[in-house]
C-alpha positions in Angstrom: -17.8 29.1 -11.4 -14.5 28.5 -13.2 -12.8 29.6 -9.3 -14.9 27.8 -7.7 -14.0 24.5 -9.9 -10.2 25.1 -9.5 -10.7 25.5 -5.8 -12.7 21.9 -6.0 -9.5 20.4 -7.8 -6.6 22.4 -5.6 -8.5 20.3 -2.4 -8.5 17.1 -4.7 -5.3 17.9 -5.7 -4.0 17.9 -2.1 -6.1 15.4 -0.6 -3.2 12.5 0.7 -2.1 10.6 3.6 -0.6 12.7 6.0 2.0 11.1 9.1 -0.1 12.0 12.0 -3.3 13.2 10.5 -6.5 10.5 10.0 -6.0 8.1 7.0 -9.1 9.6 4.4 -12.1 6.5 4.5 -12.6 4.6 1.7 -14.3 1.8 0.5 -13.0 -0.7 -2.4 -13.8 -4.8 -3.2 -11.4 -7.3 -3.3 -11.1 -9.8 -5.9 -13.4 -12.0 -4.0 -16.3 -9.5 -4.2 -16.1 -8.7 -0.2 -16.3 -5.1 0.0 -14.1 -2.9 2.4 -14.3 0.0 4.2 -11.2 1.4 6.1 -13.8 2.5 9.0 -14.4 -1.2 9.5 -10.8 -2.0 10.7 -10.7 0.5 13.3 -8.9 -1.0 16.6 -6.7 -2.8 14.2 -4.1 -1.6 12.8 -3.7 -1.3 8.9 -1.0 -1.6 6.1 -1.7 -0.3 2.6 0.1 -1.5 0.0 0.1 0.1 -3.5 1.2 -3.0 -5.9 1.6 -3.8 -9.3 2.5 -7.8 -10.2 4.4 -6.6 -13.4 6.6 -4.0 -12.3 10.4 -4.8 -11.5 10.5 -3.5 -8.4 7.3 -5.7 -7.0 8.8 -8.6 -8.7 12.1 -8.0 -6.7 10.0 -8.1 -3.4 7.5 -10.9 -4.8 8.5 -13.3 -7.3 13.1 -12.9 -6.7 12.5 -12.4 -3.1 9.6 -13.5 -1.5 10.2 -10.4 0.9 6.7 -8.2 1.1 5.1 -12.3 1.2 6.7 -12.9 3.9 6.3 -9.3 5.7 2.5 -9.9 4.9 2.3 -13.3 7.1 4.0 -12.2 9.6 2.0 -8.6 9.9 -1.2 -10.9 9.4 -0.3 -13.2 12.4 0.2 -10.6 14.6 -3.4 -9.1 14.1 -2.2 -6.5 10.9 -5.0 -6.1 8.7 -2.8 -6.0 5.4 -4.5 -4.3 2.4 -2.9 -4.5 -1.5 -3.9 -2.2 -3.4 -3.8 -1.8 -7.6 -4.7 1.4 -9.1 -3.8 0.8 -12.6 -6.3 1.6 -14.6 -8.0 -0.7 -17.3 -5.4 -2.1 -19.5 -2.3 -0.7 -17.9 0.2 -2.4 -17.0 -0.4 -4.7 -14.3 -4.1 -4.6 -14.5 -4.6 -8.0 -13.8 -8.2 -9.7 -13.6 -9.1 -11.4 -10.3 -8.1 -15.0 -12.1 -4.9 -13.5 -12.9 -4.4 -11.8 -9.1 -5.3 -15.4 -7.6 -2.7 -17.0 -10.2 0.0 -14.6 -9.3 -0.8 -14.6 -5.6 -0.5 -18.2 -5.7 2.7 -18.4 -7.4 4.4 -15.8 -4.6 3.1 -16.5 -1.6 1.5 -13.1 -1.5 -0.4 -13.1 1.5 -2.5 -9.8 1.8 -6.0 -9.7 4.2 -7.5 -8.7 1.1 -6.3 -7.8 -2.7 -8.1 -4.9 -4.2 -8.3 -3.1 -7.7 -8.8 0.5 -7.8 -9.3 0.8 -11.5 -10.5 4.0 -11.5 -7.4 5.4 -9.1 -10.1 7.1 -6.8 -8.1 5.6 -3.4 -4.1 5.7 -5.1 -5.0 9.6 -5.9 -6.8 10.0 -1.8 -3.8 8.8 -1.0 -1.2 10.0 -2.7 0.0 7.1 -3.5 3.0 7.4 -6.3 4.8 4.2 -6.7 4.6 0.4 -6.5 4.9 -0.4 -3.9 4.0 2.3 -1.7 3.3 1.4 1.9 0.9 3.3 4.4 0.6 1.8 8.3 -2.6 3.2 9.8 -2.8 3.1 13.3 -5.6 1.4 15.5 -7.0 4.8 16.1 -7.2 5.5 11.9 -4.2 8.0 12.2 -1.4 7.7 9.6 1.8 6.3 11.1 4.2 5.8 8.4 4.1 6.6 4.3 6.7 5.6 2.5 9.2 2.9 0.6 9.0 -0.5 2.0 13.4 0.1 2.4 16.3 2.3 1.9 17.2 0.8 -1.2 15.8 2.2 -4.3 16.4 -1.1 -6.5 15.0 -3.4 -8.5 17.6 -6.1 -7.4 16.8 -8.5 -4.7 20.1 -8.9 -3.6 20.1 -5.4 -2.0 16.9 -6.4 0.3 19.3 -7.9 2.8 21.5 -4.2 2.8 18.5 -2.2 3.3 16.7 -0.7 6.0 13.7 -2.1 6.4 11.2 0.7 7.3 7.7 -1.3 7.7 8.7 -3.8 10.3 9.7 -1.4 12.6 6.7 1.1 12.2 4.4 -2.1 12.8 6.3 -2.8 15.7 6.5 1.2 17.2 2.6 0.6 16.7 1.9 -1.9 18.5 4.2 -0.7 21.1 2.3 2.4 21.3 5.4 4.8 20.4 5.9 6.9 17.9 7.3 5.8 14.6 11.3 6.7 14.3 11.2 7.0 10.3 7.8 8.0 9.8 8.1 9.5 6.6 10.2 8.1 3.5 10.4 8.7 -0.4 8.5 5.9 -2.0 10.6 4.2 -4.8 9.6 1.6 -7.8 7.3 2.2 -10.7 5.1 5.1 -11.4 1.1 4.3 -10.3 -0.4 3.4 -13.7 -3.2 5.4 -13.2 
């Protein structure tokens, strides 16, 4: 029995989103009470963005620069589904209730297709989400096309954004063109996900 349990744990620990492989399926409910299943978005490009409103790296890309909200607006205007996921456990940093998420979204101009809480961390662990932000791009065929950081400069300083190489925009452009993503995997940076 112990060997079986160890095998199950090992398989669970290795479950993550691998570039070129099918994206792990999941179902989450957004802050408005709407349930979303990843399979419902087959035929559309999907961005999964792990978020924690209190993380200084997220503050850099939202409050201080509007960088991620601008990316969300551009992507969704182009037909992309952008899902923000917060895997903070109950009571941990960034675990905002729906009213607080709505207020934060209004203040920062956040514009994802949906904002979802993953308080038990199941989806975050399924994907191997390590940081906030941590971005995944999924093709219309349901495969992971990109896994990693939003850009190339690991800092909480908004002044670094114009100097950084953005990874998500080019990944979305490649997927739209039916081309391989040139930089398909990078090291995500930010605060650790507060499982």
